[in-house]
N, C-alpha and C positions, 0 to 999 in steps of 0.2 A: 504494500500500500504506500503510495507516495505521501511524503510528509506534507502536512497542511500548516498554514500560518494561523495564528490566533485570530486574525481578522477574518479569515475564511470560516473559521469555526463560529465566530460571532455572527456572521451573515447567515449561516445555516441555522443557528439557534433562533435568530430573529425570524427566519422563514418558518420554522416549526411553530414558534409562538404565534405568528400571524395566522398560520393555517389552523392552529388549535382554536383561535379566537374568531375565525372566519373574518379576518381583516387583511388589509394590504400590508406587506412587509414594511414599506416606507412609513406608513402611519404608525405602526408599532415602534419602529426605530425612533421616529420623531418624538413620540410620547415618552419613551424611555430616556432619550437624550435630554429632554426637558427637565428630567429629574436629576441629572448629573452625568458627568463624563464617563463614569463607570457603568452606566446604563443599569441603575438599580431596578430590580424586578421582584415581584412577590415570589417568595421561595416555593409556594405551592404551585405556581405556574411552571417553574423550572422542574419541579418534581414530576409534574404531569407529562413532560416531554423527555424526561431523563432516559427512559427505556428506548425511545426512538433515537436519541443521540448515541447511546451506547451501541445500538444495533447499526446505525449508520456508519459509525467510525470503528466498529468491531473492537470496542474496548469495554472494560468494566470499571466504572469510576468507583474508587474505594469509598467505603462508608466510614470515613474517619472525620475527625474534627475539622481538618483543613477543607475537606470536600463539603462539609456542612456549612462552613463560612462562605464557601464559593457560591452557594445558592442564593446569595443576596444581590448579586449583580451578574449581568450577562458576561461582562468582561472577565470577572473572576472565575465564573463557571467555564468559560472558553479556555482560560489559562489552565484550569484543572484538567480539562479534557486534553488539551495540548500536552501537558506534562505527562499524563497517563499514556498518551500515544507515544511520546518519546521514550518513556521507560519500557514500553512494550517492544519498540523497535530495537532498543539496546539489548534486550533479553534474547532476541532472535538470532 
């Protein structure tokens, strides 16, 4: 699997959030960006798409304190997914 950038992961997370809410990706991004540069998001929304993200990127995000904190923003979540992907690549 080719390595992805954090920005690419953010874009996919936004797309999944938009699809889940039956909205346009641009509208979801603008709403989250208005809350802050880290794109703060309701952790329940992230949890609702977590399985899709894990399946899409073929990773399993660890259920630890760091991952729990990452559920507070799209950027932090994307960084956790990215770090998980990098760790998986290094193990192979």
